[in-house]
FIVO-335405 format. One record per residue (C-alpha): chain; x, z, y. Coordinates in Angstrom, 3 decimals. Layout:
! FIVO-335405
+----+----------+----------+----------+
! ch !        x !        z !        y !
+----+----------+----------+----------+
!  A !        X !        Z !        Y !
...
+----+----------+----------+----------+
***
This chain:
! FIVO-335405
+----+----------+----------+----------+
! ch !        x !        z !        y !
+----+----------+----------+----------+
!  A !  211.827 !   64.229 ! -168.480 !
!  A !  211.813 !   67.947 ! -168.899 !
!  A !  208.341 !   69.511 ! -169.081 !
!  A !  209.176 !   72.031 ! -166.393 !
!  A !  209.898 !   69.345 ! -163.845 !
!  A !  206.606 !   67.667 ! -164.599 !
!  A !  204.698 !   70.912 ! -164.164 !
!  A !  206.415 !   71.647 ! -160.830 !
!  A !  205.509 !   68.266 ! -159.431 !
!  A !  201.919 !   68.583 ! -160.507 !
!  A !  201.607 !   71.950 ! -158.850 !
!  A !  202.998 !   70.612 ! -155.594 !
!  A !  200.538 !   67.712 ! -155.625 !
!  A !  197.595 !   70.014 ! -156.227 !
!  A !  198.636 !   72.289 ! -153.405 !
!  A !  198.938 !   69.379 ! -151.053 !
!  A !  195.421 !   68.229 ! -151.807 !
!  A !  193.978 !   71.704 ! -151.199 !
!  A !  195.745 !   72.027 ! -147.899 !
!  A !  194.491 !   68.659 ! -146.759 !
!  A !  190.909 !   69.465 ! -147.622 !
!  A !  191.073 !   72.791 ! -145.815 !
!  A !  192.577 !   71.352 ! -142.751 !
!  A !  190.017 !   68.596 ! -142.602 !
!  A !  186.872 !   70.661 ! -143.079 !
!  A !  187.745 !   73.937 ! -141.347 !
!  A !  188.152 !   73.732 ! -137.488 !
!  A !  191.401 !   75.319 ! -136.203 !
!  A !  191.953 !   76.861 ! -132.702 !
!  A !  194.864 !   74.613 ! -132.178 !
!  A !  195.562 !   71.106 ! -132.883 !
!  A !  197.898 !   69.962 ! -135.458 !
!  A !  199.796 !   66.863 ! -134.778 !
!  A !  199.084 !   65.432 ! -138.155 !
!  A !  195.375 !   66.292 ! -138.177 !
!  A !  193.012 !   63.879 ! -136.370 !
!  A !  190.419 !   65.468 ! -134.123 !
!  A !  186.832 !   65.124 ! -135.305 !
!  A !  184.790 !   62.912 ! -132.951 !
!  A !  182.266 !   64.666 ! -130.707 !
!  A !  178.704 !   63.323 ! -131.134 !
!  A !  177.035 !   62.698 ! -127.719 !
!  A !  173.259 !   62.972 ! -128.001 !
!  A !  171.494 !   59.790 ! -126.884 !
!  A !  168.094 !   60.112 ! -125.193 !
!  A !  165.603 !   57.887 ! -126.869 !
!  A !  162.681 !   56.931 ! -124.568 !
!  A !  159.636 !   56.115 ! -126.633 !
!  A !  156.930 !   53.840 ! -125.151 !
!  A !  153.799 !   55.621 ! -123.925 !
!  A !  151.084 !   56.169 ! -126.466 !
!  A !  148.174 !   53.898 ! -125.536 !
!  A !  145.043 !   55.819 ! -124.636 !
!  A !  141.801 !   54.272 ! -125.848 !
!  A !  139.292 !   53.925 ! -122.958 !
!  A !  136.595 !   52.374 ! -125.115 !
!  A !  133.350 !   54.306 ! -125.287 !
!  A !  133.281 !   55.803 ! -128.650 !
!  A !  130.406 !   54.523 ! -130.689 !
!  A !  128.303 !   56.982 ! -132.462 !
!  A !  129.352 !   57.251 ! -135.939 !
!  A !  127.630 !   54.714 ! -138.034 !
!  A !  125.563 !   56.464 ! -140.550 !
!  A !  126.919 !   55.664 ! -143.834 !
!  A !  123.912 !   54.855 ! -145.946 !
!  A !  123.580 !   57.262 ! -148.680 !
!  A !  123.003 !   55.462 ! -151.841 !
!  A !  119.711 !   56.694 ! -153.226 !
!  A !  119.538 !   56.385 ! -156.878 !
!  A !  116.296 !   54.665 ! -157.762 !
!  A !  115.157 !   55.687 ! -161.149 !
!  A !  113.147 !   53.058 ! -162.879 !
!  A !  110.887 !   54.947 ! -165.213 !
!  A !  111.257 !   53.851 ! -168.712 !
!  A !  107.907 !   54.168 ! -170.360 !
!  A !  108.295 !   54.773 ! -173.962 !
!  A !  105.013 !   53.919 ! -175.590 !
!  A !  104.569 !   55.758 ! -178.765 !
!  A !  102.104 !   53.772 ! -180.782 !
!  A !  100.511 !   55.771 ! -183.469 !
!  A !   99.133 !   53.427 ! -186.035 !
!  A !   96.443 !   55.083 ! -188.018 !
!  A !   95.800 !   53.077 ! -191.094 !
!  A !   92.299 !   53.676 ! -192.176 !
!  A !   91.732 !   52.292 ! -195.568 !
!  A !   88.182 !   51.122 ! -195.740 !
!  A !   87.196 !   50.603 ! -199.283 !
!  A !   84.216 !   48.354 ! -199.471 !
!  A !   82.738 !   48.944 ! -202.783 !
!  A !   80.392 !   46.197 ! -203.736 !
!  A !   78.304 !   47.686 ! -206.398 !
!  A !   76.353 !   45.056 ! -208.171 !
!  A !   73.088 !   46.415 ! -209.343 !
!  A !   72.979 !   46.900 ! -213.006 !
!  A !   71.209 !   43.981 ! -214.558 !
!  A !   67.743 !   44.818 ! -215.551 !
!  A !   67.611 !   44.699 ! -219.238 !
!  A !   64.623 !   42.605 ! -220.025 !
!  A !   63.451 !   43.656 ! -223.375 !
!  A !   63.781 !   40.784 ! -225.736 !
!  A !   60.436 !   40.256 ! -227.328 !
!  A !   60.529 !   40.777 ! -230.988 !
!  A !   60.030 !   37.353 ! -232.464 !
!  A !   56.897 !   37.080 ! -234.414 !
!  A !   57.707 !   35.906 ! -237.828 !
!  A !   55.969 !   32.647 ! -238.480 !
!  A !   54.436 !   32.903 ! -241.885 !
!  A !   55.601 !   30.381 ! -244.374 !
!  A !   52.582 !   28.133 ! -244.864 !
!  A !   51.938 !   26.526 ! -248.204 !
!  A !   50.501 !   23.418 ! -246.504 !
!  A !   50.829 !   21.496 ! -243.307 !
!  A !   48.031 !   21.329 ! -240.744 !
!  A !   45.232 !   18.997 ! -241.918 !
!  A !   45.080 !   15.654 ! -240.058 !
!  A !   41.589 !   14.872 ! -238.731 !
!  A !   40.032 !   11.435 ! -239.362 !
!  A !   36.474 !   11.308 ! -237.944 !
!  A !   34.287 !   11.151 ! -236.137 !
!  A !   36.860 !   10.224 ! -233.500 !
!  A !   37.554 !   12.602 ! -230.679 !
!  A !   35.324 !   11.645 ! -227.758 !
!  A !   38.240 !   12.291 ! -225.434 !
!  A !   39.893 !    9.194 ! -226.892 !
!  A !   36.801 !    6.951 ! -226.525 !
!  A !   35.655 !    5.312 ! -223.237 !
!  A !   32.711 !    7.125 ! -221.672 !
!  A !   29.301 !    5.742 ! -222.695 !
!  A !   30.585 !    4.026 ! -225.804 !
!  A !   30.374 !    6.952 ! -228.153 !
!  A !   27.200 !    8.966 ! -228.684 !
!  A !   25.733 !   10.222 ! -231.969 !
!  A !   21.957 !   10.272 ! -231.862 !
!  A !   19.493 !   12.515 ! -233.656 !
!  A !   18.939 !   11.637 ! -237.341 !
!  A !   22.441 !   10.275 ! -237.801 !
!  A !   24.306 !   11.819 ! -240.700 !
!  A !   27.479 !   13.312 ! -239.259 !
!  A !   30.299 !   13.772 ! -241.729 !
!  A !   33.538 !   15.406 ! -240.572 !
!  A !   36.508 !   14.067 ! -242.514 !
!  A !   40.253 !   14.814 ! -242.669 !
!  A !   43.219 !   13.881 ! -244.795 !
!  A !   43.724 !   16.067 ! -247.908 !
!  A !   46.782 !   18.333 ! -247.896 !
!  A !   47.106 !   18.339 ! -251.676 !
!  A !   45.435 !   19.790 ! -254.746 !
!  A !   43.972 !   23.181 ! -253.841 !
!  A !   44.112 !   26.139 ! -256.218 !
!  A !   40.960 !   27.871 ! -257.455 !
!  A !   40.944 !   30.423 ! -254.624 !
!  A !   41.975 !   27.925 ! -251.889 !
!  A !   39.549 !   26.192 ! -249.519 !
!  A !   39.267 !   24.107 ! -246.392 !
!  A !   37.802 !   26.243 ! -243.640 !
!  A !   35.810 !   24.029 ! -241.220 !
!  A !   35.038 !   25.600 ! -237.850 !
!  A !   32.376 !   24.014 ! -235.591 !
!  A !   31.608 !   25.632 ! -232.215 !
!  A !   29.104 !   24.623 ! -229.535 !
!  A !   27.020 !   26.003 ! -226.694 !
!  A !   23.598 !   27.125 ! -227.991 !
!  A !   20.389 !   26.570 ! -226.046 !
!  A !   20.367 !   30.288 ! -225.159 !
!  A !   23.689 !   29.795 ! -223.287 !
!  A !   25.803 !   31.586 ! -225.883 !
!  A !   28.697 !   29.965 ! -227.746 !
!  A !   28.137 !   29.737 ! -231.453 !
!  A !   30.734 !   29.165 ! -234.173 !
!  A !   29.817 !   27.943 ! -237.622 !
!  A !   32.503 !   28.383 ! -240.334 !
!  A !   32.144 !   26.755 ! -243.743 !
!  A !   34.504 !   26.666 ! -246.737 !
!  A !   34.635 !   23.532 ! -248.827 !
!  A !   36.785 !   22.195 ! -251.620 !
!  A !   36.655 !   18.530 ! -250.688 !
!  A !   38.137 !   16.953 ! -247.558 !
!  A !   34.821 !   16.410 ! -245.732 !
!  A !   31.897 !   18.360 ! -244.341 !
!  A !   28.382 !   17.148 ! -243.499 !
!  A !   26.913 !   18.698 ! -240.359 !
!  A !   23.437 !   20.205 ! -241.079 !
!  A !   20.607 !   18.445 ! -239.177 !
!  A !   19.045 !   21.771 ! -238.185 !
!  A !   21.949 !   22.455 ! -235.837 !
!  A !   20.738 !   19.670 ! -233.564 !
!  A !   17.728 !   21.558 ! -232.193 !
!  A !   19.836 !   24.510 ! -231.240 !
!  A !   22.274 !   22.570 ! -229.063 !
!  A !   22.354 !   23.207 ! -225.340 !
!  A !   24.572 !   22.427 ! -222.390 !
!  A !   26.371 !   19.103 ! -222.706 !
!  A !   25.463 !   18.966 ! -226.458 !
!  A !   29.131 !   18.733 ! -227.400 !
!  A !   30.462 !   20.107 ! -230.696 !
!  A !   34.146 !   21.088 ! -231.197 !
!  A !   35.668 !   21.262 ! -234.658 !
!  A !   38.946 !   21.856 ! -236.514 !
!  A !   40.111 !   22.522 ! -240.076 !
!  A !   42.599 !   24.907 ! -241.730 !
!  A !   43.467 !   25.793 ! -245.336 !
!  A !   42.751 !   29.358 ! -246.442 !
!  A !   42.769 !   31.430 ! -249.583 !
!  A !   40.164 !   34.074 ! -250.408 !
!  A !   36.605 !   34.593 ! -251.553 !
!  A !   33.771 !   32.659 ! -249.851 !
!  A !   31.213 !   34.801 ! -248.075 !
!  A !   33.686 !   37.635 ! -247.389 !
!  A !   36.164 !   38.440 ! -244.646 !
!  A !   38.973 !   38.511 ! -247.165 !
!  A !   41.021 !   35.401 ! -246.372 !
!  A !   44.581 !   34.354 ! -245.570 !
!  A !   45.654 !   31.159 ! -243.792 !
!  A !   47.720 !   28.760 ! -245.875 !
!  A !   48.265 !   26.138 ! -243.146 !
!  A !   48.347 !   25.867 ! -239.365 !
!  A !   45.084 !   25.011 ! -237.622 !
!  A !   44.543 !   21.281 ! -237.095 !
!  A !   43.846 !   19.646 ! -233.741 !
!  A !   40.430 !   20.336 ! -232.202 !
!  A !   38.230 !   17.281 ! -231.700 !
!  A !   34.847 !   16.911 ! -229.990 !
!  A !   31.802 !   14.711 ! -230.530 !
!  A !   28.561 !   14.635 ! -228.549 !
!  A !   25.218 !   14.840 ! -230.399 !
!  A !   22.430 !   13.445 ! -228.203 !
+----+----------+----------+----------+
***
């Protein structure tokens, strides 16, 4: 088909459409036989039902409770802990230094203490069974400690209460292991007429105060001279 014919037909179709639209939308003062008249809209009265009027007595507005915020106090307790360090110092008193006594050196004796033999100690004899009467020879005896050197002696000590109330002590040095009590001592006795005696070994010169003990002192015995 020739292109010109196609274009002519298209133009005619377009023109027909435009004419139709114009004739339909735009009102004309005269009617066209091929154009349908637009229908006339008749307004319709719409009767609405009456609005109901409320005859109820209006209630006073209910007070809307206002929410009151209740604040619960939160008590924050601040505890201040004060640590007080109490130092209990137990001071023990310094021990009292008791001076230690200086030990006394015990001299080294050349002999042991003499052992007494007789007369027997009255303390070991039942009362009333031992009594030396006047005129009796009284000899004090003890066991020898050994052979004494030239300047060594037995020192015999006899003490008693004298008739004048004073205590007397008689000391005699002998070489042998016995001593005879002088009879003249009897008249000078007083009190209970008891005589106490013991023996030790010494070195020195008789009749002087120059002497040194060579043994411990023996036991002290007593006899009564009636």
